[in-house]
C-alpha positions as CSV (number, residue, x, y, z in Angstrom):
1,M,-20.5,-5.1,-46.0
2,E,-16.8,-5.3,-46.7
3,V,-15.9,-4.2,-43.1
4,K,-18.4,-6.8,-41.7
5,S,-16.8,-9.7,-43.7
6,I,-13.3,-8.7,-42.6
7,K,-14.2,-8.7,-38.9
8,E,-16.3,-11.9,-38.9
9,N,-13.6,-13.8,-40.8
10,K,-11.2,-13.5,-37.8
11,M,-12.8,-16.7,-36.4
12,G,-12.1,-18.5,-39.6
13,V,-8.6,-17.3,-40.7
14,M,-6.5,-16.3,-37.6
15,K,-4.1,-19.0,-36.3
16,I,-5.8,-21.0,-33.5
17,T,-3.3,-20.3,-30.7
18,P,-3.4,-16.5,-30.9
19,L,-7.1,-16.6,-31.7
20,L,-8.1,-18.7,-28.7
21,F,-6.0,-16.7,-26.3
22,S,-7.0,-13.3,-27.8
23,V,-10.6,-14.2,-27.4
24,S,-10.3,-16.0,-24.1
25,I,-7.8,-13.9,-22.1
26,P,-10.0,-10.8,-21.8
27,I,-12.9,-13.1,-20.7
28,I,-10.6,-14.9,-18.2
29,I,-9.4,-11.6,-16.8
30,S,-13.0,-10.4,-16.4
31,M,-14.0,-13.7,-14.7
32,L,-11.0,-13.4,-12.3
33,V,-12.2,-10.0,-11.4
34,Q,-15.7,-11.4,-11.0
35,A,-14.2,-14.0,-8.6
36,L,-12.2,-11.3,-6.9
37,Y,-15.2,-9.0,-6.2
38,N,-17.2,-12.0,-4.9
39,I,-14.4,-12.8,-2.5
40,V,-14.1,-9.2,-1.5
41,D,-17.8,-9.2,-0.8
42,S,-17.4,-12.2,1.4
43,I,-14.4,-10.7,3.2
44,F,-16.3,-7.5,4.1
45,V,-19.3,-9.4,5.2
46,A,-17.0,-11.7,7.4
47,Q,-15.6,-8.5,9.0
48,Y,-19.2,-7.4,9.7
49,D,-20.3,-10.8,11.1
50,N,-18.1,-13.8,10.5
51,V,-20.7,-16.4,11.6
52,A,-24.2,-15.2,10.7
53,G,-23.0,-12.9,7.8
54,T,-20.9,-15.6,6.2
55,G,-23.6,-18.1,6.8
56,A,-26.2,-15.9,5.0
57,L,-24.0,-15.6,1.9
58,T,-23.5,-19.4,2.0
59,I,-27.3,-20.0,2.1
60,A,-27.8,-17.4,-0.7
61,F,-25.1,-19.0,-2.9
62,P,-27.3,-21.8,-4.4
63,L,-29.9,-19.3,-5.3
64,Q,-27.4,-16.9,-6.8
65,N,-25.7,-19.8,-8.6
66,L,-29.1,-20.8,-10.1
67,M,-29.7,-17.2,-11.2
68,I,-26.4,-17.0,-13.0
69,A,-26.8,-20.5,-14.4
70,T,-30.1,-19.5,-15.9
71,A,-28.7,-16.3,-17.4
72,V,-25.6,-18.0,-18.7
73,G,-27.4,-21.1,-19.9
74,L,-29.9,-19.1,-21.9
75,A,-27.1,-17.0,-23.3
76,V,-25.2,-20.1,-24.4
77,G,-28.0,-20.8,-26.9
78,T,-27.6,-17.2,-28.1
79,N,-23.9,-17.5,-28.3
80,A,-23.7,-20.7,-30.3
81,L,-26.5,-19.9,-32.7
82,L,-25.3,-16.4,-33.4
83,S,-21.7,-17.6,-34.1
84,R,-23.0,-20.4,-36.3
85,S,-25.2,-17.9,-38.3
86,L,-22.2,-15.5,-38.8
87,G,-20.1,-18.5,-39.9
88,Q,-22.8,-19.2,-42.5
89,K,-22.9,-15.5,-43.5
90,D,-26.6,-15.3,-42.5
91,F,-26.5,-11.8,-41.0
92,E,-30.3,-11.3,-41.0
93,K,-30.7,-14.4,-38.9
94,A,-27.8,-13.2,-36.6
95,N,-29.8,-10.0,-35.9
96,K,-32.9,-12.0,-35.0
97,V,-30.9,-14.3,-32.7
98,A,-29.5,-11.3,-30.8
99,G,-33.0,-10.0,-30.2
100,Q,-34.3,-13.4,-29.1
101,G,-31.4,-13.6,-26.7
102,F,-32.6,-10.5,-24.9
103,F,-36.2,-11.8,-24.9
104,L,-35.1,-15.1,-23.3
105,N,-33.1,-13.5,-20.6
106,L,-35.8,-11.0,-19.7
107,C,-38.1,-14.0,-19.3
108,G,-35.5,-15.5,-17.0
109,Y,-35.5,-12.3,-14.9
110,L,-39.3,-12.4,-14.4
111,I,-38.9,-15.9,-12.9
112,F,-36.4,-14.6,-10.3
113,L,-38.4,-11.5,-9.6
114,L,-41.4,-13.7,-8.6
115,L,-39.0,-15.9,-6.5
116,G,-37.7,-12.8,-4.7
117,L,-41.2,-11.4,-4.0
118,F,-42.9,-14.6,-2.8
119,F,-40.7,-17.5,-2.0
120,I,-37.5,-16.4,-0.2
121,P,-38.7,-17.0,3.5
122,G,-39.6,-20.6,2.6
123,Y,-36.3,-21.2,0.9
124,V,-34.3,-19.8,3.8
125,G,-36.4,-21.7,6.3
126,L,-35.2,-24.9,4.8
127,Q,-31.6,-24.2,5.8
128,A,-31.8,-21.8,8.8
129,D,-33.9,-22.0,12.0
130,G,-34.2,-18.4,13.1
131,G,-32.0,-15.6,14.6
132,L,-29.7,-13.4,12.7
133,L,-28.8,-16.1,10.2
134,T,-32.4,-16.2,9.0
135,E,-32.8,-12.5,9.0
136,Y,-29.6,-11.8,7.1
137,S,-30.4,-14.6,4.6
138,I,-33.9,-13.3,3.8
139,D,-32.7,-9.7,3.3
140,Y,-29.8,-10.7,1.0
141,C,-31.7,-13.2,-1.1
142,T,-34.7,-10.9,-1.6
143,I,-32.6,-8.0,-2.8
144,V,-30.4,-10.0,-5.2
145,C,-33.5,-11.7,-6.8
146,V,-35.7,-8.7,-7.2
147,G,-32.8,-6.7,-8.6
148,S,-31.5,-9.4,-10.9
149,V,-32.5,-7.7,-14.1
150,G,-29.0,-6.3,-14.2
151,V,-27.3,-9.7,-14.3
152,F,-29.6,-11.1,-17.0
153,V,-29.1,-8.2,-19.3
154,Q,-25.4,-7.9,-18.6
155,I,-24.7,-11.5,-19.5
156,V,-26.6,-11.5,-22.8
157,T,-24.7,-8.3,-23.8
158,E,-21.4,-9.9,-23.0
159,R,-22.3,-13.0,-25.1
160,L,-23.2,-10.9,-28.1
161,L,-19.8,-9.3,-27.9
162,Q,-18.0,-12.7,-27.5
163,S,-19.9,-14.2,-30.4
164,T,-18.4,-11.6,-32.7
165,G,-14.9,-11.9,-31.4
166,K,-15.0,-8.7,-29.2
167,S,-13.9,-10.2,-26.0
168,L,-12.0,-7.1,-24.9
169,L,-15.2,-5.1,-24.9
170,S,-17.0,-8.0,-23.1
171,M,-14.4,-7.7,-20.5
172,L,-14.9,-4.0,-20.1
173,V,-18.7,-4.7,-19.5
174,Q,-17.9,-7.0,-16.6
175,L,-15.1,-4.9,-15.2
176,S,-17.4,-2.0,-14.9
177,G,-19.9,-3.9,-12.7
178,S,-17.1,-5.4,-10.7
179,A,-15.5,-2.1,-10.0
180,V,-18.8,-0.5,-8.9
181,N,-19.5,-3.4,-6.5
182,I,-16.0,-3.4,-5.0
183,V,-16.2,0.4,-4.3
184,L,-19.8,0.3,-2.9
185,D,-19.3,-2.8,-0.7
186,P,-17.5,-1.2,2.3
187,I,-19.4,2.1,1.8
188,M,-22.8,0.4,2.0
189,I,-22.0,-2.3,4.5
190,F,-20.3,-0.1,7.1
191,G,-21.8,3.3,6.3
192,Y,-18.9,5.4,5.1
193,F,-19.0,8.9,3.5
194,G,-22.4,9.7,5.0
195,F,-24.1,6.5,3.9
196,P,-26.2,4.7,6.5
197,E,-24.7,1.4,7.8
198,M,-26.7,-1.2,6.0
199,G,-24.8,-4.4,6.8
200,I,-25.9,-7.4,4.8
201,K,-28.5,-5.4,2.9
202,G,-25.7,-3.1,1.8
203,A,-23.7,-6.0,0.4
204,A,-26.7,-7.1,-1.6
205,L,-27.5,-3.6,-2.9
206,A,-23.8,-3.1,-3.9
207,T,-24.0,-6.3,-6.0
208,V,-27.3,-5.3,-7.7
209,I,-26.2,-1.8,-8.5
210,G,-22.9,-3.1,-10.0
211,Q,-24.9,-5.5,-12.2
212,I,-27.3,-2.8,-13.4
213,V,-24.4,-0.5,-14.3
214,A,-22.7,-3.2,-16.3
215,A,-26.0,-4.0,-18.1
216,V,-26.4,-0.4,-19.2
217,I,-22.8,-0.2,-20.4
218,G,-23.2,-3.5,-22.2
219,I,-26.2,-2.3,-24.2
220,L,-24.4,1.0,-25.1
221,I,-21.2,-0.8,-26.2
222,N,-23.2,-3.2,-28.4
223,L,-25.1,-0.4,-30.0
224,R,-21.9,1.6,-30.7
225,F,-19.3,-0.9,-31.5
226,N,-20.8,-4.3,-32.4
227,K,-21.3,-3.7,-36.1
228,E,-21.7,-7.4,-37.0
229,I,-25.2,-7.3,-35.6
230,T,-27.9,-4.7,-35.4
231,L,-30.1,-4.5,-32.3
232,K,-33.7,-3.7,-33.1
233,L,-36.8,-3.7,-30.9
234,K,-38.8,-5.7,-33.4
235,N,-36.4,-8.6,-33.0
236,L,-37.6,-8.9,-29.4
237,I,-40.9,-10.2,-30.7
238,P,-40.9,-14.0,-30.1
239,C,-39.8,-16.0,-33.1
240,F,-40.6,-19.6,-32.2
241,D,-38.4,-21.3,-34.7
242,I,-35.3,-19.5,-33.5
243,L,-36.4,-19.8,-29.8
244,K,-36.8,-23.6,-30.2
245,T,-33.2,-24.0,-31.5
246,M,-31.8,-21.7,-28.9
247,L,-33.7,-23.4,-26.1
248,A,-32.5,-26.8,-27.3
249,I,-29.0,-25.6,-26.8
250,G,-29.5,-23.4,-23.8
251,V,-32.0,-25.3,-21.6
252,P,-29.7,-28.4,-21.0
253,S,-27.0,-25.9,-20.1
254,V,-29.3,-24.1,-17.7
255,M,-30.2,-27.5,-16.1
256,M,-26.6,-28.6,-16.1
257,Q,-25.4,-25.5,-14.2
258,A,-28.6,-25.4,-12.0
259,I,-27.7,-28.9,-10.8
260,G,-24.8,-27.1,-9.0
261,S,-27.4,-25.2,-7.0
262,V,-29.2,-28.3,-6.0
263,M,-25.9,-29.9,-5.0
264,T,-24.9,-26.9,-3.0
265,F,-28.3,-26.8,-1.2
266,C,-28.0,-30.5,-0.3
267,M,-24.4,-30.1,0.9
268,N,-25.5,-27.2,3.1
269,K,-28.2,-29.4,4.6
270,I,-25.7,-32.3,5.2
271,L,-23.0,-30.1,6.7
272,I,-25.2,-28.0,9.0
273,G,-26.3,-31.3,10.6
274,F,-22.9,-31.9,12.2
275,E,-23.4,-31.3,15.9
276,G,-21.3,-28.5,17.4
277,I,-19.6,-27.6,14.1
278,G,-22.5,-27.5,11.7
279,V,-22.5,-23.8,10.9
280,E,-18.7,-23.7,10.7
281,A,-18.6,-26.7,8.4
282,M,-21.3,-25.0,6.1
283,N,-19.3,-21.8,6.2
284,V,-16.1,-23.7,5.2
285,F,-18.1,-25.1,2.2
286,G,-19.2,-21.6,1.3
287,V,-15.6,-20.2,1.6
288,Y,-14.4,-23.1,-0.6
289,F,-16.8,-22.1,-3.3
290,K,-15.6,-18.5,-3.2
291,L,-12.0,-19.7,-3.5
292,Q,-12.6,-22.3,-6.2
293,S,-14.1,-19.7,-8.4
294,F,-10.5,-18.4,-8.9
295,I,-9.7,-21.9,-10.2
296,F,-12.8,-22.6,-12.3
297,M,-13.7,-19.1,-13.6
298,P,-10.6,-19.0,-15.9
299,I,-11.5,-22.4,-17.3
300,F,-15.1,-21.2,-17.9
301,G,-13.6,-18.1,-19.5
302,L,-11.5,-20.4,-21.8
303,N,-14.7,-22.3,-22.6
304,N,-16.5,-19.1,-23.5
305,G,-13.7,-18.2,-25.9
306,M,-13.6,-21.7,-27.3
307,V,-17.3,-22.2,-28.0
308,P,-17.8,-19.5,-30.6
309,I,-14.5,-20.5,-32.4
310,V,-15.6,-24.2,-32.5
311,A,-19.2,-23.2,-33.5
312,Y,-18.0,-20.8,-36.2
313,N,-15.6,-23.2,-37.8
314,Y,-18.0,-26.1,-37.6
315,G,-20.5,-23.9,-39.5
316,A,-17.7,-23.1,-41.9
317,R,-16.9,-26.8,-42.2
318,R,-13.3,-26.4,-41.0
319,K,-12.6,-29.7,-39.3
320,D,-8.9,-28.9,-38.8
321,R,-9.6,-25.7,-36.9
322,V,-12.2,-27.3,-34.7
323,T,-9.7,-30.1,-33.7
324,A,-6.9,-27.7,-33.0
325,T,-9.1,-25.5,-30.8
326,I,-10.2,-28.4,-28.7
327,R,-6.7,-29.7,-28.2
328,L,-5.3,-26.4,-27.2
329,A,-8.1,-25.6,-24.8
330,G,-7.9,-29.0,-23.2
331,A,-4.1,-28.8,-22.6
332,T,-4.4,-25.3,-21.2
333,A,-7.3,-26.2,-18.8
334,I,-5.4,-29.2,-17.4
335,A,-2.2,-27.2,-16.8
336,Y,-4.1,-24.5,-15.0
337,M,-6.1,-26.9,-12.8
338,L,-2.8,-28.5,-11.7
339,L,-1.6,-25.1,-10.6
340,G,-4.8,-24.6,-8.6
341,F,-4.4,-28.0,-7.0
342,A,-0.9,-27.0,-5.8
343,V,-2.1,-23.8,-4.2
344,F,-4.9,-25.5,-2.3
345,Q,-2.5,-28.2,-1.0
346,I,0.3,-25.8,0.1
347,F,-1.7,-22.8,1.5
348,P,-5.0,-23.9,2.9
349,Q,-4.7,-22.0,6.2
350,T,-3.7,-18.8,4.5
351,L,-6.7,-19.0,2.1
352,L,-9.1,-19.5,5.0
353,G,-7.5,-16.6,6.9
354,F,-8.7,-14.2,4.3
355,F,-12.2,-14.7,5.6
356,N,-11.6,-14.1,9.3
357,A,-11.9,-17.8,9.9
358,S,-12.4,-18.9,13.5
359,D,-10.2,-21.7,15.1
360,V,-13.0,-24.2,14.4
361,M,-13.3,-23.1,10.8
362,I,-9.5,-23.5,10.4
363,K,-9.6,-27.0,12.0
364,V,-12.4,-28.1,9.7
365,G,-11.3,-26.2,6.6
366,V,-7.6,-27.2,6.2
367,P,-8.3,-30.9,5.5
368,A,-11.4,-29.9,3.5
369,L,-9.5,-27.8,1.0
370,R,-6.8,-30.3,0.6
371,I,-9.2,-33.2,0.0
372,I,-11.6,-31.4,-2.3
373,S,-8.8,-30.0,-4.4
374,L,-7.8,-33.5,-5.4
375,S,-10.8,-33.2,-7.8
376,F,-9.0,-30.4,-9.7
377,I,-6.7,-33.0,-11.2
378,F,-9.5,-34.5,-13.2
379,A,-11.8,-31.5,-13.6
380,G,-10.0,-29.5,-16.3
381,F,-10.5,-32.0,-19.1
382,S,-14.1,-32.7,-18.1
383,V,-15.0,-29.0,-18.2
384,I,-13.6,-28.6,-21.7
385,T,-15.4,-31.7,-23.1
386,M,-18.7,-30.4,-21.8
387,A,-18.1,-27.1,-23.7
388,V,-17.3,-29.1,-26.9
389,C,-20.6,-30.9,-26.6
390,Q,-22.4,-27.5,-26.2
391,A,-20.6,-25.9,-29.2
392,L,-21.5,-28.9,-31.5
393,G,-25.1,-28.8,-30.4
394,K,-25.1,-31.8,-28.0
395,S,-25.7,-30.1,-24.7
396,I,-27.7,-33.1,-23.4
397,Y,-24.4,-35.0,-22.9
398,S,-23.1,-32.2,-20.7
399,L,-26.3,-32.4,-18.7
400,I,-26.0,-36.2,-18.3
401,T,-22.4,-35.8,-17.1
402,S,-23.4,-33.1,-14.5
403,V,-26.3,-35.1,-13.2
404,G,-24.1,-38.2,-12.9
405,R,-21.3,-36.3,-11.1
406,Q,-23.3,-34.1,-8.7
407,L,-26.6,-35.9,-8.0
408,V,-26.0,-39.5,-8.7
409,V,-22.6,-39.7,-7.1
410,L,-21.5,-36.7,-5.1
411,I,-24.6,-36.1,-2.9
412,P,-25.3,-39.8,-2.1
413,V,-21.6,-40.4,-1.3
414,A,-21.4,-37.3,0.9
415,F,-24.6,-38.3,2.7
416,L,-23.4,-41.8,3.4
417,F,-20.0,-40.6,4.6
418,S,-21.7,-38.1,6.9
419,L,-23.4,-41.0,8.7
420,S,-19.9,-41.8,10.1
421,G,-20.0,-38.5,12.1
422,N,-16.6,-37.6,10.6
423,V,-16.9,-34.4,8.5
424,D,-13.5,-35.1,6.9
425,L,-14.9,-38.1,5.1
426,V,-17.7,-36.0,3.5
427,W,-15.1,-34.0,1.4
428,W,-13.9,-37.2,-0.3
429,A,-17.2,-37.2,-2.2
430,Y,-15.7,-34.5,-4.5
431,P,-12.7,-36.4,-6.0
432,I,-14.8,-39.6,-6.2
433,S,-17.5,-37.9,-8.2
434,E,-14.9,-36.1,-10.5
435,I,-13.4,-39.5,-11.5
436,V,-16.9,-40.6,-12.6
437,S,-17.4,-37.3,-14.5
438,L,-14.0,-37.8,-16.3
439,A,-15.1,-41.2,-17.6
440,L,-18.4,-40.0,-18.9
441,S,-16.8,-36.9,-20.5
442,V,-14.4,-39.0,-22.5
443,I,-17.1,-41.3,-23.8
444,F,-19.5,-38.5,-24.8
445,M,-16.8,-36.3,-26.4
446,I,-15.6,-39.2,-28.6
447,R,-19.2,-39.9,-29.7
448,V,-20.0,-36.2,-30.4
449,I,-16.8,-35.5,-32.4
450,K,-17.1,-38.7,-34.5
451,K,-20.7,-37.8,-35.5
452,A,-19.9,-34.1,-36.1
453,F,-16.9,-34.8,-38.2
454,A,-18.7,-37.4,-40.3
455,E,-21.1,-34.6,-41.4
456,L,-18.3,-32.3,-42.6
């Protein structure tokens, strides 16, 4: 018990600056690696077929984003409730929360298993009209959905480690899957070392295998090193009181992140409608999302480090530490987003060149990256405020902000601008929607913090 108390007290006694960065940096590194292997995946596919292949991954992106959104969102409830339970010294409840986290994410996997088995042709048919683009898209989407058990289990094991301050071990879990994927991608796509050439199917299989390897390693690391919690099969039995609390935190997060999938799907539909450049415009949009992950993944990593710190100290009634964590995370996020903005403004053609971009993609993509990246100026603060709402149990505000930004503003504005026939105008929907998001974020964060601090 003494060892347990010493370890869990790190969240409550360590100075905020070294604590936040010691927890967040391993997560940020792992997320950058995650972004890197997604980009490597796209680069290899572009070398295999830079039009239909890249298009297939673009069509698959909303579905994959929805899958990860579901896994991460469900795990957010696990993360916040587990950290709060540890802050309150309720170790028995913490063990139950860990088991319920596995139960929820396995339920999430069953949903995507059914999608992969029965609904992929219909989904692809809404965005592609035959040929290699349809064939590649169906193959890729089916494999990543049916094999998605790895990503659901991997993410919940990472969140258990993060909730107890073991971000370095969480990073190792993700790095293991990333490394496997990067190694297998060229082997399975092009057929090296005696493997058959599998093309797009090979890229999907490499992703799934990497995720399953990471899931297995994540379970083993939690069993061996995560002494703050004890994983038991009996805790997988549904406990509806705990599930209700976890879902109240997690479902709005799932919906908030899933909105991004709806937005991406709608943007694909809008862009592919441009005569003569539709596929290239859609592919530019897909490449942008691969590139922007290098900008947003570190901010989300910072969030993942911040949430358990805020939740723990809120449970421990430490207002000063909650405030200091929010201020430091916000300043760091803004500085990093400004750096990303500069890179997109100065090197757009170089960034597109990594993906074997055609002349048409370069012509469409250079102004696209420069215009969209204007939204980075406002996005850093907005992302942090949404995480604060989640950590303090008000995820609904994050959901409202995401709906307002992506569905109420971004998609309608993009559609209206597309009627002009000028694809460059469509990209302006991003900075416009981000300004709206910033305004909503400020209002909601002030409300949440005032109410939370009044209770301390």
